[in-house]
C-alpha positions as CSV (number, residue, x, y, z in Angstrom):
1,M,2.3,-18.6,10.4
2,K,0.7,-15.2,10.5
3,A,2.4,-11.6,9.3
4,L,3.3,-9.8,12.2
5,T,1.2,-7.0,10.7
6,D,-1.7,-9.4,10.5
7,K,-1.6,-10.3,14.1
8,I,-1.6,-6.4,14.6
9,I,-4.6,-5.6,12.6
10,E,-6.3,-8.6,14.0
11,N,-5.6,-7.5,17.2
12,L,-6.8,-3.8,17.1
13,Q,-9.9,-5.0,15.3
14,F,-10.6,-7.4,18.1
15,K,-10.5,-4.6,20.2
16,H,-12.5,-2.3,18.1
17,D,-15.3,-4.8,18.1
18,G,-15.2,-5.6,21.6
19,F,-14.8,-2.3,22.9
20,I,-18.2,-1.0,24.9
21,G,-17.0,1.5,27.0
22,N,-19.1,2.8,29.8
23,R,-22.5,4.9,28.4
24,K,-23.7,6.2,31.6
25,D,-23.3,9.7,30.5
26,Q,-22.5,11.5,27.3
27,I,-18.8,12.5,27.9
28,T,-18.1,8.9,28.3
29,S,-20.0,7.9,25.2
30,A,-18.1,10.3,23.3
31,N,-14.8,9.3,24.6
32,A,-16.1,5.5,23.8
33,E,-17.0,6.4,20.1
34,G,-13.8,8.5,19.8
35,F,-11.6,5.6,21.0
36,K,-13.3,3.4,18.3
37,E,-13.0,5.8,15.5
38,G,-9.1,6.1,16.4
39,L,-8.9,2.2,16.1
40,E,-10.3,2.3,13.1
41,W,-8.0,5.0,11.7
42,A,-5.1,3.0,13.0
43,I,-6.2,-0.2,11.5
44,D,-6.9,1.4,8.0
45,S,-3.3,3.4,8.0
46,I,-1.7,-0.1,9.0
47,K,-3.4,-2.0,5.9
48,T,-2.4,1.1,3.8
49,E,1.1,0.8,4.9
50,E,1.4,-2.8,4.3
51,S,0.1,-2.7,0.7
52,Q,2.3,-0.1,0.0
53,A,5.4,-2.2,1.6
54,E,4.1,-5.3,-0.4
55,F,4.0,-3.3,-3.6
56,E,7.5,-1.9,-3.3
57,E,9.0,-5.1,-2.4
58,I,7.9,-6.8,-5.3
59,A,8.4,-3.8,-7.6
60,R,12.1,-3.9,-6.3
61,I,12.2,-7.1,-7.5
62,L,11.4,-6.2,-11.0
63,M,13.5,-3.3,-10.9
64,K,16.7,-5.0,-9.7
65,H,15.7,-7.7,-12.6
66,L,15.9,-5.2,-15.2
67,G,19.1,-3.5,-13.8
68,T,21.1,-6.4,-14.8
69,P,23.5,-4.8,-17.6
70,A,24.3,-8.4,-19.1
71,K,20.8,-8.6,-19.9
72,Y,18.8,-5.3,-20.6
73,H,19.7,-1.9,-21.4
74,P,18.0,1.0,-20.1
75,H,15.6,1.3,-22.8
76,Y,13.6,-1.5,-21.8
77,T,10.3,-1.1,-19.7
78,A,8.1,-4.0,-18.1
79,I,4.3,-3.6,-18.2
80,V,2.3,-6.0,-15.5
81,T,-1.0,-6.5,-15.2
82,N,-3.0,-9.2,-13.1
83,V,-2.7,-11.5,-16.4
84,T,0.2,-10.5,-18.5
85,A,3.4,-9.1,-18.4
86,E,5.4,-8.2,-21.0
87,L,8.9,-6.7,-21.6
88,V,8.7,-3.7,-24.3
89,E,12.2,-2.0,-25.8
90,G,11.8,1.2,-26.5
91,K,13.2,2.2,-30.1
92,C,12.4,5.6,-30.2
93,S,11.6,8.8,-27.8
94,A,10.7,12.2,-27.5
95,G,11.5,12.3,-24.0
96,H,9.3,14.2,-21.6
97,V,7.1,16.4,-23.6
98,M,5.2,18.8,-20.8
99,D,3.8,21.4,-23.0
100,Y,0.2,19.8,-22.8
101,V,0.0,19.0,-19.3
102,P,-2.5,21.0,-17.5
103,D,-1.3,22.9,-14.6
């Protein structure tokens, strides 16, 4: 079963690809192009929002897991890539030193 956002994107893409508009005059042609550009923008916006929401959902699961006091303390950090996952424990920290960060 497709997710709702996938159905919305598919529907908007279908409308975008299928919209021709009336090409009889310049104004209608410009409006048709504007309509297609608007649909393209909407599709891209929805894809971006969906991607960010999906990442946040997954990140919050890891944050919740790391926030379990019985298992971990605040000095643990998780580093996740597409091929590895590491749990690192900080032994010493200088905090956030902003002296060398350019303005």
